[in-house]
C-alpha positions in Angstrom: -5.9 12.1 -29.8 -5.7 12.1 -26.2 -6.0 8.6 -24.5 -8.4 8.2 -21.8 -7.4 6.0 -18.7 -9.6 4.7 -16.0 -7.9 3.9 -12.6 -9.7 1.7 -10.1 -8.3 2.7 -6.5 -7.3 5.9 -4.7 -4.7 4.7 -2.2 -1.3 5.0 -3.2 -0.7 3.3 -6.6 -3.8 5.1 -8.1 -3.5 8.6 -7.3 0.5 8.2 -8.1 -0.3 6.6 -11.5 -2.9 9.3 -12.2 -0.3 11.9 -11.4 2.2 10.6 -13.8 -0.3 9.9 -16.6 -1.7 13.5 -16.5 1.8 14.8 -16.4 2.3 12.8 -19.8 -0.9 14.1 -21.4 -3.4 11.4 -20.7 -6.9 12.4 -19.6 -7.4 10.4 -16.4 -10.3 9.3 -14.1 -10.1 7.4 -10.7 -12.9 5.7 -9.3 -12.9 4.7 -5.5 -15.5 2.8 -3.7 -14.9 4.9 -0.3 -16.8 8.3 -0.3 -13.6 10.4 0.0 -9.7 9.5 0.4 -9.5 7.0 3.0 -8.1 8.2 6.6 -6.4 6.0 9.0 -3.9 3.4 8.5 -0.5 2.2 9.8 2.8 3.9 9.4 4.4 2.9 6.1 7.9 3.1 4.4 9.2 4.6 1.4 12.5 3.1 0.5 15.1 3.2 -2.6 14.2 4.0 -5.6 10.6 4.9 -4.4 12.1 8.0 -2.8 13.4 9.0 -6.3 9.8 8.8 -7.4 8.5 11.2 -4.6 11.5 13.4 -5.4 10.4 13.6 -8.9 6.8 14.6 -7.6 8.4 17.4 -5.7 7.0 15.5 -2.5 10.1 14.3 -0.9 10.7 17.2 1.5 7.2 17.3 2.7 7.3 13.5 3.2 10.4 13.9 5.3 8.9 16.6 7.2 5.9 14.3 8.0 8.2 11.3 8.8 7.9 9.5 12.4 10.3 10.5 14.9 10.9 7.2 17.1 13.6 7.3 19.5 13.8 3.7 19.8 11.9 0.3 20.6 11.5 -2.6 23.2 10.3 -6.0 22.9 8.4 -7.6 25.7 7.2 -11.2 26.4 3.6 -12.0 27.2 4.5 -11.3 30.8 5.5 -8.0 30.1 9.5 -8.7 30.7 11.6 -6.8 28.4 13.7 -8.9 26.1 15.1 -6.5 23.7 15.7 -2.7 23.4 17.3 -0.8 20.9 17.8 3.1 20.4 19.3 2.6 16.9 16.5 1.2 14.9 12.7 0.2 15.1 11.2 -3.0 13.7 8.6 -1.0 11.7 11.0 1.3 9.9 14.6 0.0 10.3 17.8 1.8 11.2 17.4 5.3 12.2 20.4 6.6 10.4 18.8 5.5 7.0 17.6 7.7 4.3 14.4 5.8 4.2 11.2 7.3 5.4 8.6 6.2 7.7 5.4 8.2 7.6 1.6 7.6 8.1 -0.3 5.9 5.0 -2.9 8.8 5.2 -0.3 11.7 5.2 1.3 10.2 2.0 -2.1 9.5 0.3 -3.2 12.9 1.0 0.1 14.7 -0.6 -0.5 12.8 -3.7 -4.2 13.3 -3.9 -3.7 16.9 -3.5 -1.0 17.0 -6.3 -3.5 15.3 -8.7 -5.9 18.4 -7.9 -3.5 21.0 -8.8 -4.3 22.3 -11.9 -1.1 24.4 -11.9 1.7 21.9 -11.5 4.9 23.7 -10.2 7.1 20.8 -11.6 5.6 21.0 -15.1 5.6 24.7 -15.2 2.0 25.1 -16.9 -1.7 24.2 -16.5 -2.1 20.5 -17.4 -5.4 20.0 -16.0 -6.7 18.0 -12.8 -7.7 14.2 -12.4 -11.3 13.3 -12.3 -12.6 11.6 -9.3 -15.7 9.3 -9.0 -16.0 8.6 -5.1 -18.4 6.3 -3.8 -18.6 4.3 -7.0 -16.9 0.9 -8.3 -16.5 -1.1 -11.7 -19.3 -3.8 -12.0 -18.2 -5.1 -15.4 -15.6 -4.5 -18.3 -16.2 -5.3 -22.0 -13.0 -5.0 -24.0 -13.4 -3.9 -27.4 -11.5 -3.0 -30.6 -11.6 0.6 -30.3 -11.9 0.8 -26.3 -13.1 -0.9 -23.2 -16.8 -0.2 -22.2 -17.1 0.0 -18.4 -20.4 -0.4 -16.1 -20.4 1.5 -12.8 -22.4 0.8 -9.9 -23.8 4.5 -9.8 -22.3 6.4 -12.6 -23.4 5.9 -16.4 -21.4 3.6 -18.6 -18.2 5.1 -20.4 -15.7 4.0 -22.8 -11.7 4.2 -22.0 -8.7 3.4 -23.9 -7.2 1.6 -21.0 -8.3 0.4 -17.5 -6.0 0.0 -14.7 -6.5 -1.9 -11.5 -4.8 -0.2 -8.6 -7.6 -1.5 -6.1 -5.4 -3.6 -3.9 -4.8 -7.2 -2.6 -8.7 -8.0 -3.3 -8.8 -6.4 -6.4 -12.1 -6.1 -8.1 -10.8 -5.2 -11.4 -8.4 -8.3 -11.4 -11.4 -10.3 -10.4 -13.4 -9.0 -13.6 -10.5 -9.3 -15.9 -8.4 -12.3 -14.9 -10.7 -14.5 -12.6 -11.2 -15.4 -8.8 -8.8 -14.2 -6.4 -8.0 -17.7 -5.2 -6.1 -18.4 -8.5 -3.4 -15.6 -7.7 -3.2 -15.4 -3.8 -0.7 -16.9 -1.6 -1.4 -16.9 2.2 1.7 -16.1 4.4 0.1 -17.5 7.7 -0.3 -14.3 9.3 -3.2 -11.9 10.0 -3.0 -8.3 11.0 -5.2 -5.7 12.6 -4.6 -2.1 12.6 -6.3 0.7 14.6 -5.7 4.2 16.0 -6.5 5.3 19.6 -5.5 8.2 22.0 -2.3 8.0 23.5 -3.6 6.7 26.8 -0.1 5.0 27.5 1.8 8.1 27.2 4.4 6.8 24.9 6.9 9.5 23.9 8.2 8.5 20.4 8.8 5.0 21.5 7.6 1.6 20.1 6.7 -1.3 22.3 6.4 -4.8 20.9 4.7 -7.7 22.7 5.0 -11.1 21.6 4.0 -14.7 23.0 3.7 -17.6 21.0 1.4 -17.0 17.8 0.2 -13.8 19.0 1.4 -10.6 19.5 1.3 -6.7 18.9 3.2 -3.2 18.1 2.0 0.2 19.5 3.5 3.5 18.7 2.6 7.1 18.8 2.1 9.7 16.1 0.8 13.3 15.8 3.4 14.6 18.4 2.6 11.6 20.8 -1.3 12.5 20.8 -2.3 9.4 19.0 -1.3 5.9 19.0 -1.1 3.4 16.1 -1.8 -0.3 17.1 -1.0 -3.3 14.9 -2.4 -6.6 16.2 -1.0 -10.1 14.8 -1.8 -13.5 14.9 -0.1 -16.5 13.0 -2.6 -18.8 11.7 -3.2 -21.0 8.6 -5.9 -19.7 6.1 -8.8 -19.0 8.4 -12.6 -19.5 7.0 -13.8 -15.8 7.9 -15.6 -12.8 6.3 -13.0 -10.4 5.8 -15.9 -7.6 6.2 -17.2 -9.0 9.4 -14.9 -6.8 11.8 -17.0 -7.8 15.2 -16.0 -11.2 14.4 -12.5 -10.2 13.8 -12.5 -8.3 17.2 -14.0 -11.3 19.0 -11.3 -13.7 17.8 -8.3 -11.3 18.6 -9.6 -10.4 22.2 -9.5 -14.3 22.8 -6.3 -14.9 21.5 -4.8 -11.9 23.3 -6.4 -12.9 26.6 -3.6 -13.2 29.4 -1.0 -11.1 27.9 0.4 -8.7 30.3 1.4 -4.8 29.9 -1.3 -2.7 28.6 -3.0 -5.3 26.7 -6.2 -5.0 28.4 -6.7 -1.6 27.7 -5.7 -1.8 24.0 -8.1 -4.8 23.6 -10.8 -2.2 24.8 -9.5 0.7 22.5 -10.0 -1.9 19.6 -13.5 -2.4 20.0 -13.9 1.5 20.2 -11.9 2.2 17.2 -13.8 3.2 14.1 -10.8 2.6 11.7 -10.4 -1.0 12.7 -8.9 -2.9 9.7 -8.3 -6.5 9.6 -7.0 -8.9 6.9 -4.6 -11.7 5.9 -1.1 -11.2 5.0 -0.8 -12.8 1.5 1.1 -12.1 -1.7 -0.3 -11.8 -5.3 1.7 -13.8 -7.8 0.3 -13.8 -11.6 2.0 -15.1 -14.8 0.8 -11.6 -16.5 -0.5 -8.4 -15.0 -2.4 -7.7 -18.4 -5.4 -8.8 -20.3 -6.5 -6.9 -23.4 -7.0 -3.3 -22.5 -6.6 -4.0 -18.6 -3.6 -4.1 -16.5 -2.8 -3.9 -12.8 -0.5 -1.8 -10.5 0.8 -2.3 -7.1 -1.0 -4.6 -4.7 -3.8 -5.6 -7.4 -0.8 -7.3 -9.5 2.0 -8.0 -7.1 1.0 -7.5 -3.4 4.2 -8.0 -1.5 2.3 -7.7 1.9 3.1 -5.4 4.8 5.8 -8.3 6.1 7.8 -7.2 3.1 7.7 -3.4 4.3 7.8 -2.7 0.4 4.2 -2.5 -0.5 4.2 1.3 -0.7 7.5 1.6 -2.7 6.3 -1.0 -5.1 3.2 0.9 -5.7 5.0 4.3 -6.1 7.4 2.5 -8.7 5.0 0.7 -10.6 2.9 3.8 -11.1 5.9 5.5 -12.4 7.1 2.9 -14.7 3.4 2.2 -16.2 3.1 5.8 -16.8 6.0 6.0 -18.7 6.0 2.9 -20.8 2.2 3.7 -21.9 3.8 7.2 -23.0 6.7 5.5 -24.8 4.2 3.3 -26.6 2.2 6.2 -28.1 -1.2 4.6 -27.8 -0.1 0.9 -28.4 -1.5 -0.3 -25.2 -0.2 -3.9 -25.3 3.2 -2.6 -26.1 3.5 -0.4 -23.1 2.1 -2.9 -20.7 4.6 -5.5 -22.1 7.5 -2.9 -21.3 6.1 -2.1 -18.1 5.9 -5.6 -16.9 9.4 -6.3 -18.4 11.1 -3.7 -16.0 8.9 -4.1 -12.9 8.8 -8.1 -12.6 12.1 -8.7 -11.5 12.0 -5.6 -8.9 8.5 -6.9 -7.8 10.0 -10.3 -7.3 13.0 -9.4 -5.3 10.8 -7.2 -2.9 8.1 -10.1 -2.6 11.0 -12.3 -1.5 11.8 -9.9 1.7 8.4 -11.3 3.0 9.6 -15.0 3.0 13.2 -14.8 3.6 13.0 -15.1 7.2 9.5 -15.9 8.4 8.5 -14.5 11.6 11.4 -11.9 11.5 12.6 -8.9 9.4 14.6 -9.8 6.2 18.2 -9.2 6.1 19.6 -5.7 5.7 21.6 -7.1 2.9 18.5 -8.2 1.0 16.5 -5.0 1.9 19.4 -2.9 0.4 19.6 -4.9 -2.8 15.6 -5.1 -3.3 15.0 -1.5 -2.7 17.2 -0.1 -5.4 17.0 -2.9 -7.9 15.5 -0.9 -10.5 16.5 2.5 -12.1 14.0 5.2 -13.1 16.3 6.3 -16.0 17.1 3.2 -17.6 15.2 0.2 -19.0 18.4 -1.8 -17.9 17.6 -2.8 -14.3 
């Protein structure tokens, strides 16, 4: 009998898992709070073994076509003086001669989402059905039973599934329902980031600019053939008592902290207030003793968030989705066995990549550490 899987979250991990489960004969439903695939977001990196996952999805060539095309970067101090310049690498993506890919999050999610909607999968060579999406909805209760797990939704009627997967990010609702409050698992990294987009009013031409002074700074770079900017603002601070959904409060705090910085800071602050896709959150990691409880498991940031400071969150999501789907298929319906095998393969990989964010606080991890971490798992063997 075909197993029914419900995935919560439609960013990267959720649709990637949906694709691989569907390829393996599972009946898959994805529930997402947003009304449609989420636009916006910063440039993200796909590295190492995660490139192999994209290749096996038939998406690697397209991802390379959509990669960012930076010529270089410069670092300025708070007065606008240049303190570093490079035409060989960028802090956001690493060395330009690397095989790794940097592309916009929305481009990657759109590619994966469209692949899950293809009834005729060119790689499978046959019709394997599409993934069901429930947009504009969320899980409110999970009742685990002997024959399945019953889910209550905010809008849709209750349904029963064989397995539930939380792929819903750092602030996972599935994790909260199945494992308990977020505070048990979150480790704050002493930094907050905001991301938004704007028109390229600065006129940057495939060039990144970083401005840093004390505990505050930002990076700005062009995308979409230099038509748009992506801006990332950061502040170093201990855990702040804030409502993560109160974006006006976040904007006020950032405007105050950035006051006095030179270069294009005033215009960027003005653009921040106008941005419709403004996003703000703590840089934090999730550490758990186990990623599974009953018929519920977690993938990506929900179970082992490494934070954007690691540069490996997207790669962890892609690899985790592949491994989980493979192990559930191997288990032949024995979900506990599949969950255990998935965790045994993924946990060492996740831990190595989480360590990249804390190896050198305030600076990127060493190239040696990144090279070791990004390839520390094989898709073709359980011996990693």
